C-alpha positions in Angstrom: -122.0 -71.4 -10.6 -118.0 -71.2 -9.9 -116.1 -73.9 -7.7 -113.1 -73.5 -6.2 -110.2 -75.1 -4.8 -110.0 -74.4 -1.4 -106.9 -75.7 -1.3 -105.1 -74.0 -3.8 -106.5 -70.2 -2.2 -105.3 -71.6 1.2 -101.8 -72.6 -0.5 -101.5 -69.1 -2.4 -103.1 -67.4 0.7 -100.1 -68.7 2.8 -97.6 -67.7 0.0 -98.7 -64.5 0.1 -98.8 -64.1 4.1 -95.0 -65.6 4.0 -93.2 -63.5 1.3 -94.5 -60.2 3.2 -92.9 -61.8 6.0 -90.0 -62.7 4.8 -89.7 -58.8 3.3 -87.8 -56.4 5.5 -89.0 -53.3 6.3 -87.6 -50.3 3.9 -84.4 -49.0 6.2 -84.7 -45.2 7.3 -82.0 -43.7 9.0 -82.2 -41.6 12.0 -79.7 -39.2 12.7 -79.3 -38.2 16.2 -79.2 -34.8 17.6 -77.2 -32.1 17.0 -76.2 -32.7 21.2 -74.5 -36.0 20.2 -71.7 -33.9 18.3 -70.5 -32.3 21.9 -71.1 -28.7 20.6 -70.5 -25.9 22.6 -74.0 -25.1 25.2 -73.5 -21.8 23.2 -73.7 -23.3 19.7 -76.2 -26.2 20.6 -78.7 -22.9 21.7 -78.5 -21.4 18.4 -78.8 -24.0 16.3 -82.0 -24.9 18.4 -83.3 -20.9 17.6 -82.7 -21.8 13.9 -85.5 -24.6 14.5 -83.2 -27.6 13.4 -84.0 -30.6 15.2 -81.6 -33.2 14.0 -78.5 -33.0 11.5 -79.0 -33.7 7.8 -77.2 -36.7 6.3 -73.9 -35.1 5.5 -74.0 -33.0 8.9 -74.5 -36.8 10.1 -71.2 -37.8 8.9 -69.0 -34.9 8.7 -69.6 -33.1 11.8 -68.1 -35.3 13.9 -65.0 -35.8 11.9 -64.7 -31.7 11.7 -64.8 -31.4 15.5 -62.1 -33.6 16.2 -59.6 -31.7 13.8 -60.0 -34.1 11.0 -59.7 -33.4 7.5 -63.4 -33.9 5.9 -64.5 -33.9 2.5 -68.2 -33.1 2.1 -70.5 -33.5 -1.3 -74.0 -32.6 -1.4 -76.7 -30.9 -3.0 -77.1 -27.3 -2.1 -78.7 -26.5 0.8 -78.1 -30.0 2.2 -75.9 -28.0 5.6 -72.5 -28.6 4.0 -71.5 -24.8 5.7 -72.9 -25.3 8.8 -70.0 -28.4 9.3 -67.2 -26.7 9.1 -68.7 -23.1 10.9 -70.0 -25.5 13.9 -66.7 -26.6 13.8 -64.6 -23.5 13.5 -67.0 -22.0 16.5 -66.4 -25.3 18.5 -62.4 -24.6 18.0 -62.1 -21.3 18.3 -60.4 -20.4 21.9 -60.4 -16.0 22.5 -57.3 -14.6 23.3 -57.1 -10.6 23.4 -56.7 -9.2 19.6 -56.2 -12.3 17.3 -58.0 -13.4 14.6 -58.9 -16.9 14.8 -60.6 -17.9 11.8 -60.1 -16.5 8.0 -62.4 -18.2 5.4 -61.9 -17.4 1.5 -64.7 -17.0 -0.8 -64.6 -17.0 -4.2 -67.5 -14.3 -4.5 -68.7 -11.5 -2.8 -72.0 -13.3 -2.5 -70.6 -16.5 -0.8 -68.6 -14.6 1.6 -71.8 -12.4 2.8 -73.6 -16.0 3.0 -71.1 -17.1 5.3 -70.7 -14.1 7.6 -74.8 -14.4 8.0 -74.6 -18.3 8.8 -71.5 -17.1 11.5 -73.8 -14.5 13.2 -76.5 -17.2 13.5 -74.9 -19.9 14.8 -72.3 -17.9 17.0 -74.5 -15.4 18.3 -74.8 -16.7 21.6 -70.5 -16.3 22.0 -70.3 -12.5 22.5 -66.5 -12.7 21.8 -67.2 -13.8 17.7 -66.9 -10.7 15.7 -67.5 -11.3 11.9 -66.0 -9.2 9.0 -66.2 -9.5 5.2 -63.7 -7.7 3.2 -63.5 -8.0 -1.1 -61.8 -6.3 -3.3 -62.0 -2.8 -3.8 -63.4 -1.8 -0.1 -61.0 0.3 2.2 -60.1 -1.7 5.1 -60.2 0.9 8.5 
């Protein structure tokens, strides 16, 4: 038969309890919704249609600066929402006038140009004045 020191067990349990209480819970970043960026209602509707409820980390950090017209440098892995940052900001700043080009996005590859144009179509679909065109080398402009 084993005998145990109940006092030692009690001290051991108290130490475990105290150490568990002192450990801070893991901090989980909770990002605000897109509405907090004060985007145009048409843009918010398009974002909702895409199924996005909360911005990614890079969007949370960069959209407010971009919407305010500040220079912003975004660096993140592929698929983290960098393209949406400049698209949402540029759509926010558009002030429509007759027969004027309001934004020009230049890309280093044809594929990227088409990808970005599709994103502009997604986010600008409820802004009827938004017209998107893609131009690249060896394409007649007419």
